[in-house]
C-alpha positions in Angstrom: 106.0 68.7 46.4 108.4 68.1 49.4 109.6 64.6 50.0 108.7 62.7 53.1 112.0 63.5 54.7 111.8 67.2 54.1 110.0 69.1 56.9 107.5 71.7 55.9 108.7 75.3 55.6 108.0 77.5 58.6 107.7 81.2 58.7 108.6 83.3 61.7 106.6 86.5 62.2 108.1 89.2 64.5 105.9 89.9 67.5 105.5 93.6 68.4 103.8 95.0 71.4 102.4 98.5 72.0 105.2 100.6 73.6 108.1 98.8 71.8 109.7 100.0 68.6 111.4 96.7 67.7 110.3 93.0 67.8 109.7 91.3 71.1 112.0 88.3 71.6 110.6 87.0 74.9 107.6 87.3 77.2 107.9 86.1 80.8 104.9 85.6 83.0 104.9 85.9 86.8 103.2 83.5 89.2 99.7 84.5 90.3 100.3 87.2 93.0 96.8 87.8 94.4 93.7 86.1 93.1 93.9 86.0 89.4 96.4 88.8 89.1 99.8 88.3 87.4 102.3 90.4 85.5 104.4 89.9 82.5 107.7 91.4 81.3 108.8 91.7 77.7 112.3 91.5 76.4 112.8 93.4 73.2 115.3 94.4 70.5 114.7 98.0 71.4 116.6 97.6 74.7 113.7 98.6 76.9 112.0 95.8 78.8 108.4 96.7 79.7 106.4 95.5 82.8 102.7 95.0 82.2 99.6 94.0 84.0 98.9 90.4 82.8 95.2 90.2 82.3 94.9 93.6 80.6 98.4 94.2 79.1 98.3 97.7 80.7 101.7 99.4 80.9 103.2 99.5 84.5 106.7 100.6 83.7 109.7 100.6 81.4 113.2 99.6 82.5 115.9 101.9 81.1 119.7 101.6 80.9 120.5 98.9 78.3 122.4 100.0 75.2 121.7 96.9 73.2 118.9 94.5 72.5 117.4 92.7 75.6 117.3 89.0 74.8 115.8 87.8 78.1 113.8 89.1 81.0 112.4 87.3 84.1 110.4 88.2 87.2 110.8 86.6 90.6 108.0 84.7 92.3 106.4 87.8 94.0 107.2 90.2 91.2 109.3 92.4 93.5 112.4 92.0 91.2 113.2 91.6 87.6 116.4 90.5 85.8 117.3 91.1 82.2 120.1 89.9 79.9 121.2 92.2 77.0 123.4 92.3 73.9 125.4 95.0 75.7 126.7 92.3 78.1 124.9 93.7 81.1 122.2 92.3 83.2 
């Protein structure tokens, strides 16, 4: 039995999304762009960020070009631009 000062053990379970071949490390959601419509972008260890329709998760596009894991991805307010940060030291 753990002592009162020992925090309980936690388990991390890798998140995978359809279209990715490695675990997803970040999901970023856009602002609402029209009505209840929004988008999300996934950063993944496979090096291929994917843009998706928010409510359905439907694939909209894949960003190619990174040679390493993508650790972070963000969309601007109107979803006209995306930025990524990768283990290959490119953005």
